GUKEKE-629435 format. One record per residue: residue in one letter; chain; x, y, z negated of N, C-alpha, C in turn. Coordinates in nm, 3 decimals. Example, Ala and Ser with C-alpha at 12.3 -4.5 7.8 and 13.67 -1.06 7.14 Angstrom:
BEGIN
{A,A,{1.319,-0.569,-0.780},{1.230,-0.450,-0.780},{1.320,-0.330,-0.780}} {S,A,{1.285,-0.225,-0.708},{1.367,-0.106,-0.714},{1.290,0.003,-0.787}} 
# end
This chain:
BEGIN
{M,A,{2.704,2.490,-9.274},{2.808,2.456,-9.369},{2.943,2.438,-9.298}} {F,A,{2.942,2.361,-9.191},{3.067,2.337,-9.118},{3.114,2.465,-9.048}} {R,A,{3.020,2.549,-9.007},{3.056,2.674,-8.942},{3.127,2.766,-9.042}} {V,A,{3.079,2.769,-9.166},{3.142,2.852,-9.269},{3.283,2.801,-9.298}} {V,A,{3.299,2.669,-9.308},{3.432,2.610,-9.331},{3.525,2.645,-9.216}} {A,A,{3.476,2.637,-9.092},{3.560,2.669,-8.976},{3.600,2.817,-8.976}} {E,A,{3.506,2.905,-9.014},{3.539,3.047,-9.019},{3.644,3.076,-9.125}} {H,A,{3.631,3.015,-9.242},{3.731,3.034,-9.348},{3.866,2.977,-9.306}} {A,A,{3.865,2.864,-9.237},{3.991,2.804,-9.193},{4.061,2.892,-9.090}} {K,A,{3.983,2.961,-9.005},{4.044,3.050,-8.907},{4.106,3.173,-8.975}} {R,A,{4.036,3.223,-9.077},{4.088,3.342,-9.146},{4.201,3.309,-9.243}} {H,A,{4.194,3.192,-9.304},{4.294,3.152,-9.404},{4.346,3.012,-9.368}} {P,A,{4.449,3.002,-9.285},{4.497,2.870,-9.241},{4.553,2.784,-9.354}} {G,A,{4.584,2.843,-9.467},{4.633,2.765,-9.581},{4.526,2.678,-9.643}} {L,A,{4.399,2.701,-9.609},{4.289,2.621,-9.663},{4.268,2.491,-9.587}} {I,A,{4.329,2.477,-9.470},{4.307,2.358,-9.388},{4.351,2.231,-9.461}} {P,A,{4.468,2.224,-9.525},{4.503,2.102,-9.599},{4.408,2.074,-9.715}} {Q,A,{4.360,2.180,-9.780},{4.266,2.161,-9.890},{4.136,2.100,-9.839}} {F,A,{4.083,2.151,-9.728},{3.962,2.093,-9.670},{3.985,1.948,-9.629}} {F,A,{4.102,1.920,-9.574},{4.134,1.784,-9.531},{4.134,1.687,-9.649}} {F,A,{4.203,1.725,-9.757},{4.214,1.634,-9.871},{4.083,1.622,-9.948}} {I,A,{4.003,1.726,-9.949},{3.871,1.715,-10.011},{3.785,1.618,-9.932}} {C,A,{3.785,1.628,-9.801},{3.707,1.535,-9.718},{3.761,1.393,-9.730}} {L,A,{3.892,1.378,-9.735},{3.951,1.246,-9.751},{3.912,1.184,-9.886}} {G,A,{3.914,1.261,-9.992},{3.875,1.212,-10.123},{3.727,1.175,-10.129}} {M,A,{3.642,1.257,-10.071},{3.499,1.228,-10.070},{3.470,1.102,-9.987}} {G,A,{3.540,1.086,-9.876},{3.521,0.966,-9.794},{3.567,0.841,-9.866}} {G,A,{3.683,0.847,-9.932},{3.732,0.732,-10.008},{3.640,0.697,-10.123}} {A,A,{3.589,0.798,-10.194},{3.496,0.771,-10.303},{3.367,0.709,-10.252}} {S,A,{3.320,0.754,-10.138},{3.197,0.697,-10.080},{3.218,0.551,-10.040}} {L,A,{3.331,0.521,-9.977},{3.358,0.383,-9.937},{3.372,0.292,-10.059}} {Y,A,{3.434,0.340,-10.165},{3.448,0.260,-10.286},{3.312,0.238,-10.352}} {L,A,{3.225,0.337,-10.350},{3.091,0.321,-10.405},{3.011,0.219,-10.326}} {I,A,{3.026,0.220,-10.195},{2.958,0.120,-10.111},{3.012,-0.019,-10.142}} {R,A,{3.144,-0.030,-10.162},{3.204,-0.160,-10.197},{3.151,-0.210,-10.330}} {L,A,{3.137,-0.122,-10.428},{3.084,-0.163,-10.558},{2.938,-0.205,-10.547}} {A,A,{2.860,-0.136,-10.463},{2.719,-0.168,-10.450},{2.696,-0.301,-10.380}} {R,A,{2.792,-0.347,-10.302},{2.777,-0.474,-10.231},{2.844,-0.589,-10.304}} {G,A,{2.890,-0.567,-10.428},{2.962,-0.669,-10.504},{2.874,-0.785,-10.546}} {P,A,{2.936,-0.893,-10.596},{2.861,-1.013,-10.632},{2.782,-0.998,-10.762}} {H,A,{2.809,-0.898,-10.841},{2.742,-0.882,-10.968},{2.623,-0.787,-10.961}} {V,A,{2.590,-0.736,-10.843},{2.480,-0.643,-10.825},{2.361,-0.716,-10.765}} {T,A,{2.245,-0.698,-10.827},{2.123,-0.761,-10.778},{2.030,-0.654,-10.723}} {W,A,{2.004,-0.659,-10.592},{1.911,-0.565,-10.530},{1.772,-0.628,-10.516}} {N,A,{1.766,-0.761,-10.501},{1.640,-0.831,-10.483},{1.629,-0.936,-10.592}} {K,A,{1.553,-0.908,-10.697},{1.544,-1.000,-10.810},{1.454,-1.119,-10.783}} {T,A,{1.369,-1.114,-10.683},{1.281,-1.228,-10.656},{1.352,-1.337,-10.576}} {D,A,{1.444,-1.300,-10.490},{1.513,-1.398,-10.406},{1.620,-1.473,-10.485}} {N,A,{1.710,-1.402,-10.550},{1.818,-1.464,-10.626},{1.848,-1.376,-10.747}} {P,A,{1.786,-1.403,-10.862},{1.804,-1.313,-10.976},{1.943,-1.318,-11.039}} {E,A,{2.019,-1.424,-11.017},{2.153,-1.436,-11.074},{2.253,-1.477,-10.965}} {P,A,{2.294,-1.384,-10.879},{2.383,-1.420,-10.768},{2.524,-1.457,-10.813}} {W,A,{2.564,-1.417,-10.932},{2.700,-1.447,-10.979},{2.717,-1.595,-11.011}} {N,A,{2.607,-1.670,-11.025},{2.619,-1.814,-11.050},{2.654,-1.891,-10.924}} {N,A,{2.638,-1.832,-10.808},{2.669,-1.899,-10.681},{2.813,-1.876,-10.635}} {L,A,{2.892,-1.803,-10.713},{3.029,-1.772,-10.671},{3.121,-1.892,-10.691}} {D,A,{3.208,-1.911,-10.598},{3.311,-2.014,-10.606},{3.419,-1.967,-10.704}} {P,A,{3.483,-2.056,-10.780},{3.587,-2.012,-10.873},{3.708,-1.948,-10.804}} {T,A,{3.727,-1.975,-10.677},{3.840,-1.917,-10.606},{3.806,-1.781,-10.544}} {Y,A,{3.685,-1.731,-10.565},{3.644,-1.601,-10.510},{3.713,-1.489,-10.588}} {Q,A,{3.787,-1.402,-10.519},{3.855,-1.292,-10.585},{3.759,-1.174,-10.592}} {Y,A,{3.701,-1.154,-10.708},{3.603,-1.048,-10.725},{3.666,-0.917,-10.771}} {K,A,{3.789,-0.920,-10.816},{3.856,-0.797,-10.857},{3.923,-0.732,-10.736}} {F,A,{3.934,-0.601,-10.742},{3.995,-0.527,-10.632},{4.144,-0.558,-10.623}} {V,A,{4.212,-0.561,-10.738},{4.353,-0.595,-10.744},{4.372,-0.698,-10.855}} {A,A,{4.427,-0.812,-10.822},{4.456,-0.915,-10.921},{4.607,-0.935,-10.925}} {I,A,{4.669,-0.890,-11.032},{4.814,-0.892,-11.040},{4.865,-1.028,-11.087}} {T,A,{4.809,-1.081,-11.195},{4.863,-1.203,-11.254},{4.777,-1.326,-11.228}} {T,A,{4.658,-1.311,-11.175},{4.568,-1.424,-11.154},{4.579,-1.474,-11.011}} {D,A,{4.606,-1.604,-10.997},{4.608,-1.667,-10.865},{4.475,-1.739,-10.847}} {Y,A,{4.386,-1.682,-10.768},{4.251,-1.734,-10.753},{4.246,-1.864,-10.671}} {K,A,{4.350,-1.892,-10.597},{4.349,-2.013,-10.514},{4.360,-2.140,-10.597}} {N,A,{4.421,-2.132,-10.715},{4.443,-2.251,-10.798},{4.342,-2.266,-10.910}} {L,A,{4.240,-2.182,-10.917},{4.142,-2.191,-11.025},{4.045,-2.307,-10.999}} {K,A,{4.003,-2.370,-11.105},{3.903,-2.476,-11.097},{3.782,-2.436,-11.177}} {K,A,{3.666,-2.490,-11.140},{3.542,-2.453,-11.206},{3.536,-2.515,-11.345}} {E,A,{3.500,-2.433,-11.442},{3.481,-2.481,-11.578},{3.336,-2.456,-11.615}} {G,A,{3.267,-2.557,-11.654},{3.130,-2.541,-11.698},{3.031,-2.608,-11.603}} {P,A,{2.904,-2.607,-11.642},{2.800,-2.676,-11.562},{2.754,-2.593,-11.443}} {D,A,{2.687,-2.662,-11.351},{2.624,-2.595,-11.238},{2.486,-2.545,-11.282}} {F,A,{2.450,-2.427,-11.241},{2.318,-2.373,-11.274},{2.231,-2.372,-11.153}} 
# end
């Protein structure tokens, strides 16, 4: 596969940026998928901790980008489970 890409890149140098950005996009998508899979709302082991989101601190920033929410000043509302 890589040999074919290298041969095409040698014959058509205009394809090099396209190959670069395709690989960059695939790498970024893979890293984001890994980040989502390791999030606090995903349960991989249901016998150990079936509800891991109950153990989160109210100041934990679970969103990727929080524009208007200041997580440092949040207080816990509700009972402990």
